[in-house]
ChimeraX commands (.cxc) that place a marker at each C-alpha (Angstrom):
marker #1 position 0.00,0.00,0.00 radius 0.5
marker #1 position 2.83,2.40,0.87 radius 0.5
marker #1 position 4.36,2.04,-2.61 radius 0.5
marker #1 position 1.05,2.97,-4.26 radius 0.5
marker #1 position 0.61,6.07,-2.07 radius 0.5
marker #1 position 4.22,7.09,-2.79 radius 0.5
marker #1 position 3.50,6.83,-6.53 radius 0.5
marker #1 position 0.36,8.96,-6.10 radius 0.5
marker #1 position 2.32,11.64,-4.23 radius 0.5
marker #1 position 4.99,11.75,-6.94 radius 0.5
marker #1 position 2.29,11.94,-9.65 radius 0.5
marker #1 position 0.43,14.77,-7.87 radius 0.5
marker #1 position 3.68,16.70,-7.38 radius 0.5
marker #1 position 4.66,16.18,-11.02 radius 0.5
marker #1 position 1.27,17.27,-12.35 radius 0.5
marker #1 position 1.57,20.47,-10.35 radius 0.5
marker #1 position 5.12,21.11,-11.53 radius 0.5
marker #1 position 4.83,19.69,-15.03 radius 0.5
marker #1 position 6.34,21.24,-18.08 radius 0.5
marker #1 position 4.65,18.82,-20.47 radius 0.5
marker #1 position 1.91,16.27,-19.76 radius 0.5
marker #1 position 1.00,14.00,-22.65 radius 0.5
marker #1 position -2.40,12.87,-21.36 radius 0.5
marker #1 position -3.74,16.31,-20.43 radius 0.5
marker #1 position -3.90,17.92,-23.85 radius 0.5
marker #1 position -6.66,17.92,-26.44 radius 0.5
marker #1 position -4.37,16.55,-29.16 radius 0.5
marker #1 position -3.45,13.46,-27.13 radius 0.5
marker #1 position -4.09,10.82,-29.81 radius 0.5
marker #1 position -2.45,12.66,-32.70 radius 0.5
marker #1 position 0.48,13.74,-30.53 radius 0.5
marker #1 position 1.03,10.22,-29.20 radius 0.5
marker #1 position 0.97,8.88,-32.79 radius 0.5
marker #1 position 3.49,11.54,-33.85 radius 0.5
marker #1 position 5.84,10.72,-30.97 radius 0.5
marker #1 position 5.87,7.00,-31.87 radius 0.5
marker #1 position 7.53,7.81,-35.19 radius 0.5
marker #1 position 11.31,8.30,-35.28 radius 0.5
marker #1 position 12.28,11.96,-34.84 radius 0.5
marker #1 position 15.50,11.34,-36.76 radius 0.5
marker #1 position 17.13,8.90,-39.12 radius 0.5
marker #1 position 16.26,5.27,-38.39 radius 0.5
marker #1 position 19.02,2.67,-38.33 radius 0.5
marker #1 position 17.27,-0.74,-38.58 radius 0.5
marker #1 position 17.70,-3.06,-35.63 radius 0.5
marker #1 position 20.36,-5.56,-36.68 radius 0.5
marker #1 position 22.61,-5.37,-33.64 radius 0.5
marker #1 position 25.65,-5.25,-33.67 radius 0.5
marker #1 position 25.58,-3.86,-37.21 radius 0.5
marker #1 position 23.29,-0.98,-36.24 radius 0.5
marker #1 position 25.80,0.30,-33.67 radius 0.5
marker #1 position 28.67,-0.19,-36.14 radius 0.5
marker #1 position 26.78,2.01,-38.60 radius 0.5
marker #1 position 26.18,4.52,-35.81 radius 0.5
marker #1 position 29.94,4.63,-35.14 radius 0.5
marker #1 position 30.57,5.34,-38.83 radius 0.5
marker #1 position 27.94,8.08,-38.81 radius 0.5
marker #1 position 29.56,9.70,-35.76 radius 0.5
marker #1 position 32.99,9.49,-37.39 radius 0.5
marker #1 position 31.68,11.04,-40.62 radius 0.5
marker #1 position 29.43,13.83,-39.24 radius 0.5
marker #1 position 31.41,14.60,-36.05 radius 0.5
marker #1 position 28.48,15.74,-33.88 radius 0.5
marker #1 position 29.08,18.48,-31.32 radius 0.5
marker #1 position 27.57,16.27,-28.58 radius 0.5
marker #1 position 26.38,12.69,-28.25 radius 0.5
marker #1 position 23.34,12.16,-26.05 radius 0.5
marker #1 position 21.75,8.75,-25.53 radius 0.5
marker #1 position 18.25,8.30,-24.13 radius 0.5
marker #1 position 17.38,4.83,-22.90 radius 0.5
marker #1 position 19.16,2.03,-21.08 radius 0.5
marker #1 position 19.60,-0.41,-23.96 radius 0.5
marker #1 position 20.94,2.16,-26.42 radius 0.5
marker #1 position 23.28,3.60,-23.78 radius 0.5
marker #1 position 24.69,0.16,-23.01 radius 0.5
marker #1 position 24.96,-0.74,-26.73 radius 0.5
marker #1 position 26.79,2.54,-27.44 radius 0.5
marker #1 position 29.24,2.03,-24.57 radius 0.5
marker #1 position 29.91,-1.58,-25.62 radius 0.5
marker #1 position 30.84,-0.35,-29.12 radius 0.5
marker #1 position 33.17,2.35,-27.82 radius 0.5
marker #1 position 30.78,5.28,-28.23 radius 0.5
marker #1 position 31.08,7.53,-25.16 radius 0.5
marker #1 position 27.94,9.65,-24.66 radius 0.5
marker #1 position 28.43,13.18,-23.35 radius 0.5
marker #1 position 25.11,12.68,-21.58 radius 0.5
marker #1 position 23.15,9.48,-21.05 radius 0.5
marker #1 position 19.57,9.51,-19.78 radius 0.5
marker #1 position 18.34,6.21,-18.32 radius 0.5
marker #1 position 15.54,4.92,-16.09 radius 0.5
marker #1 position 16.82,1.39,-15.32 radius 0.5
marker #1 position 14.07,-0.09,-17.47 radius 0.5
marker #1 position 13.77,-1.36,-21.03 radius 0.5
marker #1 position 10.35,-1.85,-22.56 radius 0.5
marker #1 position 8.76,-1.40,-19.10 radius 0.5
marker #1 position 10.87,-4.19,-17.53 radius 0.5
marker #1 position 13.80,-3.81,-15.12 radius 0.5
marker #1 position 17.09,-3.40,-16.98 radius 0.5
marker #1 position 20.06,-3.10,-14.71 radius 0.5
marker #1 position 23.63,-2.44,-15.78 radius 0.5
marker #1 position 26.40,-0.62,-13.97 radius 0.5
marker #1 position 25.95,2.64,-15.87 radius 0.5
marker #1 position 27.47,4.83,-13.15 radius 0.5
marker #1 position 30.95,3.40,-13.63 radius 0.5
marker #1 position 31.11,4.81,-17.18 radius 0.5
marker #1 position 30.33,8.42,-16.22 radius 0.5
marker #1 position 32.07,10.97,-14.04 radius 0.5
marker #1 position 28.87,12.47,-12.61 radius 0.5
marker #1 position 25.45,10.99,-11.85 radius 0.5
marker #1 position 22.44,13.26,-11.50 radius 0.5
marker #1 position 19.04,11.99,-10.36 radius 0.5
marker #1 position 15.60,13.32,-11.29 radius 0.5
marker #1 position 11.97,12.30,-10.90 radius 0.5
marker #1 position 9.87,12.17,-14.04 radius 0.5
marker #1 position 6.64,10.11,-14.01 radius 0.5
marker #1 position 5.46,8.34,-17.20 radius 0.5
marker #1 position 3.72,10.45,-19.85 radius 0.5
marker #1 position 5.10,13.78,-18.71 radius 0.5
marker #1 position 8.11,16.01,-18.47 radius 0.5
marker #1 position 8.62,17.73,-15.13 radius 0.5
marker #1 position 10.32,21.05,-14.55 radius 0.5
marker #1 position 12.78,19.20,-12.29 radius 0.5
marker #1 position 13.82,16.92,-15.16 radius 0.5
marker #1 position 14.11,19.92,-17.48 radius 0.5
marker #1 position 16.36,21.82,-15.06 radius 0.5
marker #1 position 18.57,18.78,-14.44 radius 0.5
marker #1 position 18.98,18.19,-18.20 radius 0.5
marker #1 position 19.95,21.84,-18.70 radius 0.5
marker #1 position 22.68,21.42,-16.07 radius 0.5
marker #1 position 23.85,17.98,-17.23 radius 0.5
marker #1 position 24.05,18.93,-20.90 radius 0.5
marker #1 position 26.58,21.71,-20.26 radius 0.5
marker #1 position 29.38,19.27,-19.42 radius 0.5
marker #1 position 30.55,15.88,-20.67 radius 0.5
marker #1 position 30.50,12.52,-18.93 radius 0.5
marker #1 position 27.15,12.97,-17.19 radius 0.5
marker #1 position 24.55,10.32,-16.43 radius 0.5
marker #1 position 20.97,11.33,-15.65 radius 0.5
marker #1 position 19.18,8.56,-13.76 radius 0.5
marker #1 position 15.44,9.06,-13.91 radius 0.5
marker #1 position 13.06,7.73,-11.30 radius 0.5
marker #1 position 9.98,7.14,-13.44 radius 0.5
marker #1 position 10.30,7.25,-17.21 radius 0.5
marker #1 position 12.83,8.83,-19.54 radius 0.5
marker #1 position 11.09,8.39,-22.91 radius 0.5
marker #1 position 9.73,11.93,-23.33 radius 0.5
marker #1 position 13.01,13.42,-22.13 radius 0.5
marker #1 position 14.26,12.78,-25.67 radius 0.5
marker #1 position 12.37,15.97,-26.58 radius 0.5
marker #1 position 14.25,17.96,-23.93 radius 0.5
marker #1 position 17.57,16.48,-25.02 radius 0.5
marker #1 position 16.90,17.74,-28.56 radius 0.5
marker #1 position 15.67,21.12,-27.31 radius 0.5
marker #1 position 18.64,21.73,-24.97 radius 0.5
marker #1 position 21.46,20.15,-27.01 radius 0.5
marker #1 position 24.02,22.06,-29.02 radius 0.5
marker #1 position 23.38,22.63,-32.71 radius 0.5
marker #1 position 24.64,19.61,-34.71 radius 0.5
marker #1 position 24.50,17.27,-31.71 radius 0.5
marker #1 position 23.25,13.69,-31.98 radius 0.5
marker #1 position 20.41,12.56,-29.75 radius 0.5
marker #1 position 20.21,8.79,-30.02 radius 0.5
marker #1 position 17.39,6.63,-28.72 radius 0.5
marker #1 position 16.01,3.17,-29.38 radius 0.5
marker #1 position 12.62,2.36,-30.85 radius 0.5
marker #1 position 11.46,-1.12,-29.77 radius 0.5
marker #1 position 11.38,-3.65,-32.62 radius 0.5
marker #1 position 12.46,-1.01,-35.16 radius 0.5
marker #1 position 15.97,0.19,-34.46 radius 0.5
marker #1 position 17.95,3.24,-33.45 radius 0.5
marker #1 position 16.77,6.77,-34.13 radius 0.5
marker #1 position 19.55,9.32,-34.60 radius 0.5
marker #1 position 18.38,12.91,-34.37 radius 0.5
marker #1 position 20.78,15.42,-35.92 radius 0.5
marker #1 position 19.89,18.52,-33.90 radius 0.5
marker #1 position 19.56,21.34,-36.39 radius 0.5
marker #1 position 17.66,24.58,-35.81 radius 0.5
marker #1 position 14.81,23.09,-37.84 radius 0.5
marker #1 position 14.64,20.02,-35.58 radius 0.5
marker #1 position 14.72,22.20,-32.45 radius 0.5
marker #1 position 11.86,24.34,-33.84 radius 0.5
marker #1 position 9.89,21.16,-34.57 radius 0.5
marker #1 position 10.32,20.01,-30.95 radius 0.5
marker #1 position 9.24,23.47,-29.70 radius 0.5
marker #1 position 6.00,23.06,-31.67 radius 0.5
marker #1 position 5.43,19.67,-30.02 radius 0.5
marker #1 position 5.89,21.34,-26.62 radius 0.5
marker #1 position 3.34,24.00,-27.51 radius 0.5
marker #1 position 0.81,21.30,-28.43 radius 0.5
marker #1 position 1.52,19.27,-25.29 radius 0.5
marker #1 position 1.03,21.92,-22.64 radius 0.5
marker link #1:1,2 radius 0.2
marker link #1:2,3 radius 0.2
marker link #1:3,4 radius 0.2
marker link #1:4,5 radius 0.2
marker link #1:5,6 radius 0.2
marker link #1:6,7 radius 0.2
marker link #1:7,8 radius 0.2
marker link #1:8,9 radius 0.2
marker link #1:9,10 radius 0.2
marker link #1:10,11 radius 0.2
marker link #1:11,12 radius 0.2
marker link #1:12,13 radius 0.2
marker link #1:13,14 radius 0.2
marker link #1:14,15 radius 0.2
marker link #1:15,16 radius 0.2
marker link #1:16,17 radius 0.2
marker link #1:17,18 radius 0.2
marker link #1:18,19 radius 0.2
marker link #1:19,20 radius 0.2
marker link #1:20,21 radius 0.2
marker link #1:21,22 radius 0.2
marker link #1:22,23 radius 0.2
marker link #1:23,24 radius 0.2
marker link #1:24,25 radius 0.2
marker link #1:25,26 radius 0.2
marker link #1:26,27 radius 0.2
marker link #1:27,28 radius 0.2
marker link #1:28,29 radius 0.2
marker link #1:29,30 radius 0.2
marker link #1:30,31 radius 0.2
marker link #1:31,32 radius 0.2
marker link #1:32,33 radius 0.2
marker link #1:33,34 radius 0.2
marker link #1:34,35 radius 0.2
marker link #1:35,36 radius 0.2
marker link #1:36,37 radius 0.2
marker link #1:37,38 radius 0.2
marker link #1:38,39 radius 0.2
marker link #1:39,40 radius 0.2
marker link #1:40,41 radius 0.2
marker link #1:41,42 radius 0.2
marker link #1:42,43 radius 0.2
marker link #1:43,44 radius 0.2
marker link #1:44,45 radius 0.2
marker link #1:45,46 radius 0.2
marker link #1:46,47 radius 0.2
marker link #1:47,48 radius 0.2
marker link #1:48,49 radius 0.2
marker link #1:49,50 radius 0.2
marker link #1:50,51 radius 0.2
marker link #1:51,52 radius 0.2
marker link #1:52,53 radius 0.2
marker link #1:53,54 radius 0.2
marker link #1:54,55 radius 0.2
marker link #1:55,56 radius 0.2
marker link #1:56,57 radius 0.2
marker link #1:57,58 radius 0.2
marker link #1:58,59 radius 0.2
marker link #1:59,60 radius 0.2
marker link #1:60,61 radius 0.2
marker link #1:61,62 radius 0.2
marker link #1:62,63 radius 0.2
marker link #1:63,64 radius 0.2
marker link #1:64,65 radius 0.2
marker link #1:65,66 radius 0.2
marker link #1:66,67 radius 0.2
marker link #1:67,68 radius 0.2
marker link #1:68,69 radius 0.2
marker link #1:69,70 radius 0.2
marker link #1:70,71 radius 0.2
marker link #1:71,72 radius 0.2
marker link #1:72,73 radius 0.2
marker link #1:73,74 radius 0.2
marker link #1:74,75 radius 0.2
marker link #1:75,76 radius 0.2
marker link #1:76,77 radius 0.2
marker link #1:77,78 radius 0.2
marker link #1:78,79 radius 0.2
marker link #1:79,80 radius 0.2
marker link #1:80,81 radius 0.2
marker link #1:81,82 radius 0.2
marker link #1:82,83 radius 0.2
marker link #1:83,84 radius 0.2
marker link #1:84,85 radius 0.2
marker link #1:85,86 radius 0.2
marker link #1:86,87 radius 0.2
marker link #1:87,88 radius 0.2
marker link #1:88,89 radius 0.2
marker link #1:89,90 radius 0.2
marker link #1:90,91 radius 0.2
marker link #1:91,92 radius 0.2
marker link #1:92,93 radius 0.2
marker link #1:93,94 radius 0.2
marker link #1:94,95 radius 0.2
marker link #1:95,96 radius 0.2
marker link #1:96,97 radius 0.2
marker link #1:97,98 radius 0.2
marker link #1:98,99 radius 0.2
marker link #1:99,100 radius 0.2
marker link #1:100,101 radius 0.2
marker link #1:101,102 radius 0.2
marker link #1:102,103 radius 0.2
marker link #1:103,104 radius 0.2
marker link #1:104,105 radius 0.2
marker link #1:105,106 radius 0.2
marker link #1:106,107 radius 0.2
marker link #1:107,108 radius 0.2
marker link #1:108,109 radius 0.2
marker link #1:109,110 radius 0.2
marker link #1:110,111 radius 0.2
marker link #1:111,112 radius 0.2
marker link #1:112,113 radius 0.2
marker link #1:113,114 radius 0.2
marker link #1:114,115 radius 0.2
marker link #1:115,116 radius 0.2
marker link #1:116,117 radius 0.2
marker link #1:117,118 radius 0.2
marker link #1:118,119 radius 0.2
marker link #1:119,120 radius 0.2
marker link #1:120,121 radius 0.2
marker link #1:121,122 radius 0.2
marker link #1:122,123 radius 0.2
marker link #1:123,124 radius 0.2
marker link #1:124,125 radius 0.2
marker link #1:125,126 radius 0.2
marker link #1:126,127 radius 0.2
marker link #1:127,128 radius 0.2
marker link #1:128,129 radius 0.2
marker link #1:129,130 radius 0.2
marker link #1:130,131 radius 0.2
marker link #1:131,132 radius 0.2
marker link #1:132,133 radius 0.2
marker link #1:133,134 radius 0.2
marker link #1:134,135 radius 0.2
marker link #1:135,136 radius 0.2
marker link #1:136,137 radius 0.2
marker link #1:137,138 radius 0.2
marker link #1:138,139 radius 0.2
marker link #1:139,140 radius 0.2
marker link #1:140,141 radius 0.2
marker link #1:141,142 radius 0.2
marker link #1:142,143 radius 0.2
marker link #1:143,144 radius 0.2
marker link #1:144,145 radius 0.2
marker link #1:145,146 radius 0.2
marker link #1:146,147 radius 0.2
marker link #1:147,148 radius 0.2
marker link #1:148,149 radius 0.2
marker link #1:149,150 radius 0.2
marker link #1:150,151 radius 0.2
marker link #1:151,152 radius 0.2
marker link #1:152,153 radius 0.2
marker link #1:153,154 radius 0.2
marker link #1:154,155 radius 0.2
marker link #1:155,156 radius 0.2
marker link #1:156,157 radius 0.2
marker link #1:157,158 radius 0.2
marker link #1:158,159 radius 0.2
marker link #1:159,160 radius 0.2
marker link #1:160,161 radius 0.2
marker link #1:161,162 radius 0.2
marker link #1:162,163 radius 0.2
marker link #1:163,164 radius 0.2
marker link #1:164,165 radius 0.2
marker link #1:165,166 radius 0.2
marker link #1:166,167 radius 0.2
marker link #1:167,168 radius 0.2
marker link #1:168,169 radius 0.2
marker link #1:169,170 radius 0.2
marker link #1:170,171 radius 0.2
marker link #1:171,172 radius 0.2
marker link #1:172,173 radius 0.2
marker link #1:173,174 radius 0.2
marker link #1:174,175 radius 0.2
marker link #1:175,176 radius 0.2
marker link #1:176,177 radius 0.2
marker link #1:177,178 radius 0.2
marker link #1:178,179 radius 0.2
marker link #1:179,180 radius 0.2
marker link #1:180,181 radius 0.2
marker link #1:181,182 radius 0.2
marker link #1:182,183 radius 0.2
marker link #1:183,184 radius 0.2
marker link #1:184,185 radius 0.2
marker link #1:185,186 radius 0.2
marker link #1:186,187 radius 0.2
marker link #1:187,188 radius 0.2
marker link #1:188,189 radius 0.2
marker link #1:189,190 radius 0.2
marker link #1:190,191 radius 0.2
view
């Protein structure tokens, strides 16, 4: 019972302090459908070849930052020698526990609460701090999926934001001004 009441308290706090709440807007269905599509280039899921291709892409385009969102993609990147400047994880993969020793690969670990289906101001502020330096890990209590939008919004121009799409592959977002403007429009629809 205590766990359920703790979840309710976190959810109430997050709703009050939310920056973005997917379920509370009138465009919920169309927005949810839009967010299920890759925001960037899709590398089909043929691991380890997908991460090899990602390494080649990084070598060729030389992004200003590399940000991974998600536990599986962060681990896959690290295993292939790709060192994210910022990794955002929630210790889950496809809603199941996914534990790996992520902290040992990063110099700083920052924690934030971010319930499913929303983006809290706390998570936004912590990403803004974490993105300014390299070697940071943001461990999210809750869900990190929508934080991909913040990573795109707050990243440097020409950064890569990399996240996995279950059963499809790896999405690589090349963060141009156009892509940042697109994410800003999603935020306007989601408030």
